[in-house]
C-alpha positions as CSV (number, residue, x, y, z in Angstrom):
1,M,-8.0,2.7,-47.0
2,T,-5.0,0.8,-45.7
3,I,-1.9,2.4,-44.2
4,K,1.1,2.5,-46.5
5,H,4.2,0.6,-45.3
6,G,6.7,2.7,-47.1
7,L,7.1,5.5,-44.6
8,L,9.5,8.3,-45.2
9,I,12.0,8.6,-42.4
10,L,13.7,11.7,-43.7
11,V,11.9,14.8,-45.0
12,T,13.4,18.1,-46.2
13,I,11.3,21.1,-45.2
14,L,11.4,24.2,-47.4
15,S,10.9,26.9,-44.9
16,S,9.6,30.4,-45.5
17,G,13.2,31.5,-45.2
18,S,16.1,30.9,-47.5
19,H,17.3,27.7,-45.8
20,S,16.0,24.1,-45.8
21,Q,15.7,21.9,-42.8
22,E,16.0,18.1,-42.6
23,V,13.5,16.2,-40.5
24,N,14.6,13.0,-39.0
25,Y,12.2,10.5,-37.4
26,P,12.9,7.8,-34.8
27,K,13.5,4.2,-36.1
28,S,10.0,3.2,-34.8
29,F,8.5,5.2,-37.6
30,R,9.8,2.7,-40.1
31,E,6.8,0.5,-39.3
32,P,3.2,1.6,-38.9
33,I,1.7,1.4,-35.5
34,S,-1.2,-0.9,-34.8
35,L,-4.5,-0.2,-33.2
36,F,-4.6,-1.4,-29.6
37,G,-8.3,-1.8,-29.0
38,E,-8.3,-3.5,-25.6
39,A,-5.6,-1.2,-24.3
40,L,-7.6,1.9,-25.0
41,G,-10.6,3.5,-23.3
42,D,-13.8,4.8,-24.8
43,F,-12.4,8.2,-25.6
44,H,-13.7,9.8,-28.9
45,F,-12.8,13.1,-30.5
46,P,-14.8,13.3,-33.8
47,I,-12.9,14.5,-36.8
48,S,-13.9,15.6,-40.3
49,S,-12.7,12.4,-42.0
50,G,-14.8,9.8,-43.7
51,V,-12.1,7.2,-43.1
52,D,-12.8,5.0,-40.1
53,S,-9.2,4.0,-39.5
54,A,-8.2,7.7,-39.6
55,Q,-10.7,8.4,-36.8
56,S,-9.6,5.3,-34.8
57,F,-5.9,6.2,-35.0
58,F,-6.7,9.8,-34.1
59,N,-8.5,8.7,-31.0
60,Q,-5.6,6.4,-30.1
61,G,-3.1,9.3,-30.6
62,F,-5.1,11.6,-28.4
63,Q,-5.3,9.1,-25.6
64,L,-1.6,8.3,-25.8
65,M,-0.8,12.0,-25.5
66,Y,-3.0,12.2,-22.4
67,A,-0.9,9.2,-21.1
68,F,2.4,10.9,-21.9
69,A,3.3,8.2,-24.5
70,K,4.7,10.9,-26.8
71,E,6.3,8.8,-29.5
72,D,3.5,6.3,-29.8
73,A,1.1,9.2,-29.9
74,A,3.0,10.8,-32.8
75,R,3.0,7.4,-34.6
76,S,-0.7,7.0,-34.1
77,F,-1.4,10.5,-35.5
78,Q,0.9,9.7,-38.4
79,A,-1.1,6.5,-39.1
80,S,-4.2,8.7,-39.0
81,R,-3.1,11.1,-41.7
82,L,-1.6,8.2,-43.8
83,A,-5.1,6.7,-43.7
84,D,-6.6,10.0,-44.9
85,P,-3.8,12.2,-46.4
86,E,-6.1,15.2,-46.7
87,C,-7.1,15.2,-43.1
88,A,-5.9,18.5,-41.7
89,I,-6.7,17.7,-38.1
90,C,-4.7,14.4,-38.4
91,W,-1.6,16.5,-39.3
92,W,-2.5,18.8,-36.3
93,G,-2.4,15.8,-34.0
94,E,1.1,14.8,-35.1
95,A,2.3,18.4,-34.8
96,W,0.8,18.6,-31.2
97,A,2.4,15.3,-30.3
98,W,5.9,16.6,-31.1
99,G,5.6,19.6,-28.9
100,S,6.4,20.2,-25.3
101,Y,4.5,18.3,-22.7
102,L,4.6,18.4,-18.9
103,N,7.5,16.0,-18.5
104,G,9.7,17.4,-21.2
105,A,10.2,20.5,-23.4
106,M,10.3,20.1,-27.1
107,T,13.8,19.4,-28.3
108,T,15.7,20.7,-31.3
109,A,15.2,17.3,-33.0
110,Q,11.4,17.4,-32.5
111,A,10.9,21.0,-33.5
112,P,11.3,20.4,-37.2
113,R,8.9,17.5,-37.1
114,A,6.3,19.6,-35.3
115,Y,6.7,22.6,-37.7
116,F,6.5,20.4,-40.8
117,A,3.4,18.6,-39.6
118,L,1.7,21.9,-38.8
119,Q,2.5,23.3,-42.2
120,Q,0.8,20.2,-43.7
121,A,-2.3,20.9,-41.6
122,V,-2.4,24.5,-42.7
123,Q,-2.2,23.5,-46.3
124,R,-5.3,21.4,-45.8
125,I,-7.2,23.8,-43.5
126,D,-9.9,24.4,-46.1
127,L,-11.0,20.8,-45.7
128,A,-11.3,21.2,-41.9
129,S,-14.3,22.0,-39.7
130,Q,-14.4,25.4,-38.1
131,K,-13.3,24.0,-34.7
132,E,-10.4,22.1,-36.3
133,A,-9.3,25.2,-38.2
134,D,-9.3,27.1,-34.9
135,M,-7.2,24.4,-33.3
136,I,-4.7,24.5,-36.2
137,H,-4.5,28.3,-36.0
138,A,-3.9,28.2,-32.2
139,L,-1.0,25.7,-32.8
140,Q,0.5,28.1,-35.3
141,E,1.4,30.3,-32.3
142,R,3.4,27.5,-30.8
143,Y,5.8,26.6,-33.6
144,V,8.3,28.6,-35.6
145,D,10.6,27.5,-38.4
146,D,13.7,28.6,-36.5
147,F,13.2,27.1,-33.1
148,N,15.3,28.3,-30.2
149,P,14.9,26.4,-26.9
150,E,16.1,29.5,-25.0
151,T,13.2,31.5,-26.2
152,R,10.5,28.8,-26.2
153,R,8.6,30.6,-23.4
154,I,7.5,33.3,-26.0
155,Q,5.8,30.7,-28.1
156,D,4.4,28.9,-25.1
157,Q,2.8,32.1,-23.8
158,A,1.3,32.9,-27.2
159,Y,-0.1,29.4,-27.5
160,A,-1.6,29.6,-24.0
161,D,-3.2,32.9,-25.0
162,A,-4.6,31.4,-28.1
163,M,-6.0,28.4,-26.2
164,A,-7.7,30.7,-23.7
165,I,-9.6,32.1,-26.6
166,L,-10.6,28.6,-27.8
167,A,-11.6,27.5,-24.3
168,E,-13.9,30.6,-24.1
169,K,-15.3,29.9,-27.6
170,Y,-15.9,26.2,-26.9
171,P,-16.4,26.1,-23.1
172,N,-18.2,22.7,-23.1
173,D,-15.5,20.9,-25.2
174,D,-13.7,18.9,-22.5
175,D,-10.6,18.3,-24.7
176,L,-10.1,21.9,-25.8
177,V,-10.5,23.1,-22.2
178,T,-8.0,20.4,-21.1
179,L,-5.5,21.6,-23.8
180,Y,-5.9,25.1,-22.4
181,G,-5.1,23.7,-18.9
182,D,-2.1,21.9,-20.4
183,A,-0.9,25.1,-22.0
184,L,-1.2,27.0,-18.7
185,F,0.7,24.2,-16.9
186,L,3.6,24.5,-19.3
187,L,4.1,28.1,-18.2
188,E,4.7,26.9,-14.6
189,E,7.7,25.4,-13.0
190,R,7.3,21.7,-13.3
191,R,8.9,20.8,-9.9
192,G,8.6,22.1,-6.4
193,Y,5.7,23.0,-4.1
194,R,2.7,25.0,-5.3
195,N,1.0,27.7,-3.3
196,L,-2.7,27.5,-3.4
197,E,-2.9,31.3,-3.1
198,D,-0.9,31.8,-6.3
199,P,-3.4,33.1,-8.8
200,N,-1.8,31.0,-11.6
201,V,-2.2,27.8,-9.6
202,E,-5.8,28.8,-8.8
203,R,-6.6,29.4,-12.4
204,L,-5.0,26.1,-13.5
205,H,-7.0,24.2,-10.9
206,N,-10.2,25.9,-11.9
207,V,-9.7,25.2,-15.6
208,L,-9.1,21.5,-15.0
209,L,-11.9,21.2,-12.4
210,S,-14.3,22.7,-14.9
211,V,-13.8,19.7,-17.1
212,L,-14.0,17.2,-14.3
213,E,-17.3,18.7,-13.1
214,R,-18.7,17.6,-16.4
215,N,-16.7,14.4,-16.8
216,I,-15.1,13.0,-13.7
217,K,-13.4,10.3,-15.8
218,H,-11.6,12.6,-18.3
219,P,-8.1,11.1,-18.5
220,G,-6.3,14.3,-19.6
221,A,-7.9,16.7,-17.1
222,C,-7.5,14.3,-14.2
223,H,-3.9,13.4,-15.1
224,L,-3.0,17.1,-15.1
225,L,-4.9,17.8,-11.9
226,V,-3.0,15.1,-10.1
227,H,0.2,16.8,-11.0
228,A,-1.2,20.2,-10.2
229,T,-2.3,19.2,-6.7
230,E,0.3,16.6,-5.6
231,S,2.7,19.3,-4.3
232,T,0.1,21.5,-2.7
233,A,-1.5,21.4,0.8
234,T,-4.6,19.8,-0.7
235,P,-3.6,16.7,-2.9
236,E,-7.1,15.3,-2.1
237,L,-8.6,17.7,-4.6
238,A,-7.6,15.1,-7.2
239,A,-8.9,12.1,-5.3
240,P,-12.5,12.0,-6.8
241,C,-11.1,11.7,-10.4
242,A,-8.1,9.6,-9.3
243,E,-10.6,6.9,-8.3
244,F,-11.3,6.4,-12.0
245,L,-8.2,7.6,-13.7
246,G,-6.2,4.3,-13.7
247,S,-8.8,2.5,-15.8
248,T,-9.6,5.3,-18.3
249,I,-6.9,4.1,-20.7
250,P,-6.5,0.5,-19.4
251,G,-3.3,-0.4,-21.2
252,A,-1.3,2.8,-20.7
253,S,0.9,2.1,-17.7
254,H,1.5,5.8,-16.9
255,I,-2.3,6.4,-16.6
256,N,-2.6,3.2,-14.5
257,H,0.1,4.6,-12.2
258,M,-0.9,8.2,-11.9
259,P,-3.4,7.8,-9.0
260,S,-0.5,6.7,-6.8
261,H,0.8,10.3,-6.8
262,T,-2.4,11.3,-5.0
263,W,-2.6,8.2,-2.9
264,N,1.0,8.7,-1.7
265,E,0.4,12.2,-0.6
266,M,-2.8,11.2,1.2
267,G,-1.0,8.2,2.8
268,L,-3.2,5.6,1.1
269,W,-0.2,3.4,0.6
270,H,-1.9,0.1,-0.4
271,E,-4.0,2.0,-3.0
272,A,-0.7,3.3,-4.4
273,V,0.7,-0.2,-4.4
274,R,-2.2,-1.5,-6.3
275,A,-2.0,1.3,-8.9
276,N,1.6,0.6,-9.6
277,I,1.2,-3.2,-9.8
278,I,-1.4,-2.6,-12.5
279,A,1.0,-0.2,-14.2
280,S,3.7,-2.8,-14.1
281,H,1.4,-5.3,-15.7
282,S,0.7,-2.9,-18.5
283,D,4.4,-2.4,-19.0
284,Q,4.8,-6.2,-19.3
285,K,1.8,-6.5,-21.6
286,A,3.5,-4.1,-24.0
287,S,5.8,-6.9,-25.1
288,I,2.8,-8.8,-26.5
289,G,1.0,-5.8,-28.0
290,E,-1.6,-5.4,-25.3
291,G,-0.3,-2.4,-23.5
292,F,2.0,0.7,-23.6
293,A,5.1,0.7,-21.5
294,I,5.5,4.3,-20.2
295,Y,8.2,5.0,-17.6
296,P,8.5,1.4,-16.4
297,T,11.3,2.2,-14.0
298,H,9.3,5.0,-12.5
299,N,6.4,2.7,-11.9
300,L,8.6,0.2,-10.1
301,T,10.3,2.9,-8.0
302,M,6.9,4.2,-6.9
303,L,5.8,0.6,-6.2
304,Y,8.8,0.0,-4.0
305,Y,8.4,3.3,-2.2
306,A,4.7,3.0,-1.4
307,A,5.1,-0.6,-0.3
308,S,8.0,0.4,2.0
309,M,5.9,3.1,3.6
310,G,3.0,0.7,4.0
311,G,4.9,-2.2,5.4
312,E,4.4,-4.5,2.5
313,S,7.9,-6.0,2.5
314,A,7.5,-8.7,-0.1
315,T,6.1,-6.3,-2.7
316,A,8.7,-3.6,-1.9
317,I,11.6,-6.0,-2.2
318,Q,10.3,-7.7,-5.3
319,A,9.7,-4.3,-7.0
320,A,13.3,-3.3,-6.1
321,K,14.6,-6.6,-7.5
322,D,12.7,-6.1,-10.8
323,L,14.0,-2.5,-10.9
324,A,17.6,-3.9,-10.6
325,K,17.0,-6.3,-13.4
326,L,15.6,-3.5,-15.6
327,N,18.2,-0.8,-15.1
328,N,21.1,-2.7,-13.4
329,N,20.8,-0.5,-10.3
330,T,20.9,-2.3,-7.0
331,A,20.6,0.9,-4.9
332,M,16.9,0.7,-4.3
333,L,17.1,-3.0,-3.5
334,S,19.8,-2.3,-1.0
335,L,17.6,0.4,0.7
336,A,14.5,-1.8,0.7
337,L,16.4,-4.5,2.5
338,V,17.6,-2.0,5.1
339,R,14.0,-0.8,5.5
340,F,12.9,-4.4,6.3
341,G,15.9,-5.5,8.3
342,R,17.1,-8.2,5.9
343,F,20.7,-7.5,6.6
344,D,22.1,-10.9,5.5
345,E,20.6,-10.4,2.1
346,I,22.2,-7.0,1.8
347,L,25.6,-8.6,2.1
348,E,24.7,-11.0,-0.7
349,I,24.4,-8.1,-3.2
350,N,27.8,-7.9,-5.0
351,T,26.8,-5.8,-8.0
352,K,27.6,-2.2,-7.2
353,P,25.4,0.3,-9.1
354,N,26.6,3.3,-11.1
355,G,26.5,6.9,-10.2
356,E,27.7,8.6,-7.0
357,I,24.4,8.7,-5.2
358,N,23.4,5.2,-6.1
359,I,26.8,3.9,-5.0
360,S,26.4,5.8,-1.7
361,M,23.0,4.1,-1.2
362,Y,24.6,0.7,-1.8
363,Q,27.5,1.5,0.5
364,F,25.2,2.8,3.3
365,A,23.3,-0.5,3.1
366,Q,26.5,-2.5,3.2
367,G,27.8,-0.6,6.2
368,Y,24.5,-0.9,8.0
369,A,24.4,-4.7,7.4
370,A,28.0,-4.9,8.6
371,L,27.0,-3.2,11.9
372,K,24.1,-5.6,12.4
373,G,26.5,-8.4,11.9
374,G,28.8,-7.1,14.5
375,D,31.4,-5.5,12.3
376,V,31.6,-2.1,13.9
377,E,34.9,-1.2,12.2
378,T,33.5,-1.5,8.7
379,A,30.3,0.3,9.6
380,Q,32.4,3.2,11.1
381,K,34.6,3.4,8.0
382,T,31.5,3.5,5.8
383,A,29.9,6.3,7.9
384,D,33.1,8.3,7.9
385,S,33.4,7.9,4.1
386,L,29.8,9.0,3.6
387,K,30.2,12.0,5.8
388,E,33.3,13.1,3.9
389,L,31.5,12.7,0.6
390,A,28.5,14.7,1.9
391,N,30.8,17.6,2.5
392,S,32.5,17.5,-0.9
393,T,30.0,16.1,-3.4
394,Q,28.6,18.3,-6.2
395,S,26.4,15.6,-7.6
396,R,22.6,15.7,-7.9
397,F,20.0,13.0,-7.8
398,R,16.9,13.9,-9.8
399,F,15.9,17.3,-8.2
400,H,18.0,17.0,-5.0
401,E,21.4,18.0,-4.0
402,G,23.4,14.8,-3.5
403,K,24.8,16.0,-0.2
404,D,21.4,16.0,1.5
405,I,20.8,12.3,0.5
406,I,24.3,11.2,1.4
407,G,24.3,13.2,4.7
408,T,20.9,11.7,5.7
409,M,22.3,8.2,5.3
410,A,25.7,8.9,6.8
411,F,24.2,10.2,10.1
412,I,21.6,7.5,10.3
413,L,24.4,5.0,10.2
414,E,26.5,7.0,12.6
415,G,23.5,7.2,15.0
416,E,23.1,3.4,14.8
417,I,26.8,2.9,15.6
418,A,26.5,5.1,18.7
419,W,23.3,3.2,19.7
420,H,25.1,-0.1,19.3
421,Q,27.9,1.3,21.5
422,G,25.4,2.3,24.2
423,N,25.7,6.1,23.7
424,L,22.1,7.1,23.2
425,E,22.8,10.9,23.5
426,R,25.3,10.7,20.7
427,S,22.8,8.6,18.8
428,V,20.0,11.1,19.1
429,N,22.4,13.9,18.0
430,S,23.4,12.0,14.9
431,F,19.8,11.2,14.0
432,R,19.0,14.9,14.5
433,I,21.7,15.8,12.0
434,A,20.3,13.2,9.6
435,T,16.9,14.8,9.9
436,N,18.3,18.3,9.2
437,Y,19.8,17.0,5.9
438,Y,16.6,15.2,5.1
439,E,14.5,18.3,5.6
440,N,16.5,20.0,2.8
441,L,15.3,17.6,0.2
442,N,12.9,19.0,-2.4
443,Y,9.4,17.7,-3.2
444,D,9.6,14.6,-5.3
445,E,7.5,11.6,-6.2
446,P,8.7,9.2,-5.0
447,E,11.2,10.6,-2.5
448,P,14.8,9.3,-2.9
449,L,14.8,7.3,0.3
450,P,12.1,4.8,1.4
451,F,12.2,5.9,5.0
452,S,12.5,9.0,7.2
453,P,15.3,9.6,9.7
454,R,12.6,10.6,12.1
455,H,11.8,6.9,12.4
456,W,15.3,6.4,13.9
457,L,15.2,9.6,16.0
458,G,11.8,8.8,17.5
459,A,13.0,5.3,18.3
460,A,16.1,6.6,20.1
461,Y,14.0,9.0,22.2
462,M,11.8,6.0,23.1
463,A,14.9,4.1,24.2
464,M,15.9,7.1,26.4
465,G,12.4,7.3,27.9
466,A,11.9,10.7,26.3
467,Y,8.4,9.8,25.2
468,E,7.2,13.4,24.5
469,N,10.1,14.0,22.2
470,A,9.5,10.7,20.5
471,L,5.8,11.5,20.0
472,E,6.7,14.9,18.5
473,E,9.0,13.3,16.0
474,Y,6.5,10.6,15.0
475,Q,3.8,13.2,14.6
476,K,6.0,15.3,12.4
477,D,6.7,12.3,10.3
478,L,3.0,11.5,10.0
479,S,2.3,15.0,8.8
480,E,4.8,14.5,6.0
481,H,3.9,10.9,5.3
482,P,0.4,10.3,6.5
483,H,-0.6,6.8,7.8
484,N,2.9,5.3,7.2
485,I,3.1,2.2,9.3
486,W,6.4,3.2,11.0
487,G,5.2,6.6,12.1
488,L,1.9,5.1,13.3
489,W,3.6,2.4,15.3
490,G,6.0,4.8,17.0
491,A,3.2,7.3,17.8
492,Q,1.1,4.6,19.3
493,Q,4.0,3.3,21.5
494,A,5.0,6.8,22.6
495,S,1.3,7.7,23.4
496,Q,0.9,4.5,25.4
497,N,4.0,5.2,27.4
498,L,2.8,8.7,28.2
499,G,-0.5,7.2,29.4
500,V,-2.5,9.1,26.8
501,P,-3.4,6.5,24.2
502,S,-4.9,7.7,20.9
503,P,-7.9,5.7,19.6
504,S,-7.6,7.4,16.2
505,I,-4.0,6.2,15.8
506,D,-4.9,2.8,17.1
507,K,-7.7,2.4,14.5
508,T,-5.5,3.8,11.7
509,L,-2.7,1.4,12.6
510,I,-5.1,-1.6,12.6
511,D,-6.2,-0.6,9.1
512,A,-2.5,-0.2,8.0
513,F,-1.7,-3.7,9.3
514,K,-4.4,-5.2,7.1
515,H,-2.1,-5.0,4.2
516,A,1.3,-5.1,5.9
517,D,3.3,-8.4,6.0
518,I,5.6,-7.4,8.9
519,W,5.4,-7.3,12.6
520,L,7.0,-4.7,14.9
521,P,7.9,-6.0,18.3
522,D,9.2,-2.6,19.6
523,T,10.4,0.8,18.3
524,K,14.1,-0.3,18.1
525,L,14.9,-0.6,14.4
């Protein structure tokens, strides 16, 4: 059976109440999605359909939901039920795809699509297997005909309770247990640090690990485990499956990228670089139908950040350039050039980004470059302007208060100005204030700045001969960003000046320099 090309973009739902509801679909639904054989893994979820293409599109949709490619997943499930119109579980797939996922709650536009698809699944439930019927009934707890985002938690809890029953009934079904883990995760705060002693966190980890104990290469369970562990004290819990995760759905860029969340937290910067390069390749392959572009700007931002921490300047700067082309934002490029001391190139950037925080990053870099070119007056004006803005701004940048990002940069620049003027005590004080702002930032992947002010603070202490203070700052930095080349270099220099060299730091630094393309003559930035 072939897929019909005349897809309906607008549907009217006759709900159980007295009103009707129109269902609008994105423009992409005007054309049927293709099967992307080489871009997919060997995932298979057998369904009760005798139509091969229905099974193939169902497998594709499931994988794309595991990869957070929500709209393409919905299109794939739609293609599955168009291939077999009486396939109840195919309709379930489309309903599932429109619901909330870890990176976004279901919207008021998506809710009617989810509810309509689920009702179609219910109408065909007699043709489903027992397990499929159980899945459909569980999803009935999640969707209502009069969706209210403010009370979504009620349905999410009911759905999680229903999935707990299914996970107990089908304990060896990796996908149903993973869906139970996903339902539990949706009940948690998405952002921030997670306490391993929290019973909800422990339960979530155990559910996902139970799947991975059977199948270390399960893309859905590993993807969720990376997110569930990255903001804990033990991100390495996800390392065994992260080794395989990137290739489980080869053409899905977000899956390619996901191991870098674990590698960043473990300080495996080059591994994070490689993961995001592969992800960027998948984003590019999407233009020729051989991949799925999922969060391409995020992939490039993670690439620039990891390369910056690992001392891979060419990769970091090129990623930032590609990011600027993609979103017309030169902020990250400006910061990358600061990180690697390419001050003349900063002054060549004449396209100011949009948004208060991005503009502040650009201005910080311009002021820093002016100082390195001997223009102290411009640098001071920039520092003063940034300090004033840090005291007045109400802006936010992702999950951070804007004042903390701006304040960090303002006092790094002020500290550099004081250093330039020979006032090391004032310089240390300014870098300390920058560090205080920096410590207020929330957990994020990647962090908003590709450097830590402790790199400057440690260097200033080194210049003063306060080697113990310097070592303390570098060690704190390494506890927050393990194995980053800047912290390692500073810690090595401080230890040597104290007469207590550290063989472990020496070895780690040698390993770090295997992938770096920079050299560091001393700790002065």
